[in-house]
N, C-alpha and C positions, 0 to 999 in steps of 0.2 A: 480824896483819893488816892492810893497808892498806884506802881505801875501793872498793869492789865497783862497777866503772861499766858492765858487761857486765848487762845483765839484770835492772839494780837497778829499777822504780818509783820509789821514793823517793827516789831520788836525782835520776833524772828531772823526775818530778814538781817538784821546789827545785829546780833550776836554772832550770827553765823559767817559777814565779812571784817569780822572785828577783828584786827590781828593781835592774837594775844600768846606778845612777844615778849615778856616777861612773864608770863603765867606758865608758857611753857621752857621758861630759862632758868627760873626760881621754883613757883610752886609747884607744879605737876611732879618735878622732878626729887622734889622732896617727899609728898605723898608719897605716892610707887616706891621710896625706899623705905615710908615707914611702915608697909604695906604688907613689906617682901617682898612686893612681885619678883618675879626670877627663880623663889626659892620653889623644889619642886612639890613642894604640901601644899602649895596654892595656885590652887586647878581654875575655882570661879571666883569671881570679884562681879561684884554689885556696883553698879555708875547710877545713886540714886541723885536725880536731878540732872540727867543727861545732857539736857537742852540739844542743842545740833548735833550730837554725838563723837563730839573733834576727840574729845579725849576717848572713850570707850576705843574710839577705833585706834588710837593710838597705842593703847592699853593691847588692844587683839593683834594689832601689828608687831607690835616691838617681843613680846610672852606672849608661851605658849597656856593663856588663859583663855576659859570659855565666858561674856560677859554678858549679865544680865543691866539691862539698861535703860531706866523708868523714867521717865517726866509725865510732867499734868497737861504740859501743851501738846494740842495734836499739830500745829502749825512747824513747832521745833520739830517732833516727830516725823513729818511726812518729810523736810529736808536731810533729818541723819538718814533717814529709811531710801529718801534717795541713793543724796549724795557721797555718803556713809556705809552702806552696806559693806558685810563679811559675815563672812558662812561661819566663824567662830561669835558674835553678836546679836542678842537674841533683842529688840525693844520692845517697849510693852509703854501705855496709857496707864498713866494712875491720877482716880480723882479723886481721892485723898489720902491721907501717911501709909493704909495701909499694901501690906504691898500681899495682897490673897494668891500671888500667881507661883510664888518661894513656899514652901514647907519651913517651920524651925529645925536650925543647923544646918542651910543649905548649903549657902556661902562660905566660904572663906580666907576672904575680906572684901570691904566694903568703902567706900568715899564717897563724900557729898563734897561740893568743888561749887563754891558761892550762889550754895543754897540757901545756910541760916540768914543768909542777908537780905533774903529776901523777904521770911516770914516775923510779923508785927507783932503772932501771937506765943506767948511761952508754953500755953499747951499744947499748942501746934504744933513746936520745938520740941515738945516731951514725947508726944504723940509719934514724931518721926525716926526721934532718936533709940524711942522704945519699939519698932519697928525692926529697924537697922537691930540690936540689940539680938530680939525674936532669930532673925534670919541666918544671923553672923551664927558658927558653928563656935563651938568653945578653944580659947587661943588663938582664935582669930582676930585680925585687925582691922578695927575702926580711923579712919582719917575724917578730919573734916576740915577744907580750906576757902577761909572768908577773908577780904582785905582786912589788915589791920589796924584794929580799932585807935591802936596809939601813934599810927599815921594819919587820921584824919585830918581831911583838910589837903592836904601836899598833893600838889601835884609830879605826877609822875608822868612817865613817857607816854603811856598810849592810855592813863584814861586819870581821871580826879572823884575820888569820895568824901561828900561834905565838904564846906564851905572852912578856911581858911580861920583860923583864932576861934572856933564857935565849937561850945561845948553843947552835947548832946548828949542826953539822958537815957536809959534802957532802953531801946525799944524804940527811940523817937524816930521818924522820920526823918532823909536828909537828901541833898540828889546827889547822883551820880553820873557821873558825864566819861562817854566812853566816846575815843577817839578814832573816827571812823579811815581807813586808807585813803578816802575817796576825799579827804577834808573832809568831809560831816562829823554829825556827832549821834549817837543814842544816847538823852537824856532818857534818869531812868528816877523811882523813887525807889531805897532800899530803908535801911534797917538800921540803927546803932547798938551792938551787944558788946558792950565792955569784956576783954579777951577771958575772964573768967565765968563769964557766962556760960559759953559752950562748956569748958571745964565740970563747974557742977551738972550741968546736964549730961553730959557722960555718969558721971559718977553718982547722979540720982538714979538714974535705966541698968546700973548695973556696974558699968564697966571696970577697968583694974586700969593699975600706971599710965595714969590720964597724964599724956606732958605736951609740952607747948612748942611748936620750931619758928623761930620765925627768919627764912634764910635774906642771906643780905651778900648782894655784888658785890663783895668786897675787889682788896686792889690786886690781885694777886688770879683774879680773875678777869678772862678777856669779853669786852660787855658786847652785848651782838652787833652786827651790822647797821651804822647811822644811832649810834647811842655811846658813842665814842663817854659822853660825859653826862651818863644818866643819873637822877635822882635815887632810884633803886640802890645805887653803891656809897651812898652816905643813911637810907631810911627804910627800914625794911618794910616792904609792901604788904605782906603778904602771913597769916600766920595759921600755923596748922596745929591742927589739934590730936594729937592720935591715941589711940588706948585700945588692951588689948581686952574682950569678954571674959 
């Protein structure tokens, strides 16, 4: 049995307390850039799989945009609404891939951060991708951020996905550990998808100009405090797949 995402207080609390140090250093900035946030034509953003609202709040505070943040977990959304309320964010509980609160061609940009790896059913991934394509306006950008399947098993500063020296088949379950600031750990089961999986899904849904980004903390970048020699300087921890409708 995989991780229970709906109605699990421990999982929701763990995600809220997790220090997403390198996600906010490497992953999210690459997503925001790929979506063109800050451009005058990008005024409405969809955050599909928003969790406890950390990314939605950063977007709303940094850019002059309205954010639709959706998730299947009522516990995650309770945290988001309680701790990360913002006048430009609307939080939505969804029970299936359908985004029935949004009409066709109604958002300027969309993102899925650490969502695809939680889904083991390719048909559900297709449904999510197709629904995002439906609500995104022509010319709008979609970015999918997940852990990099090519660096599975490497112990990064704040997490490890999969076991070292282990080969995983597409869709196979693997253990992920998020190391929490209090010294504890949140242990999850997610799914391994090769890097071409997301590219193929986006192309199948009708997206064009599909591109992949693997940001790396290079020698010229300043490591975050407390991480002077991180694995992220040698191995790219994240994969961003971005495309245009």
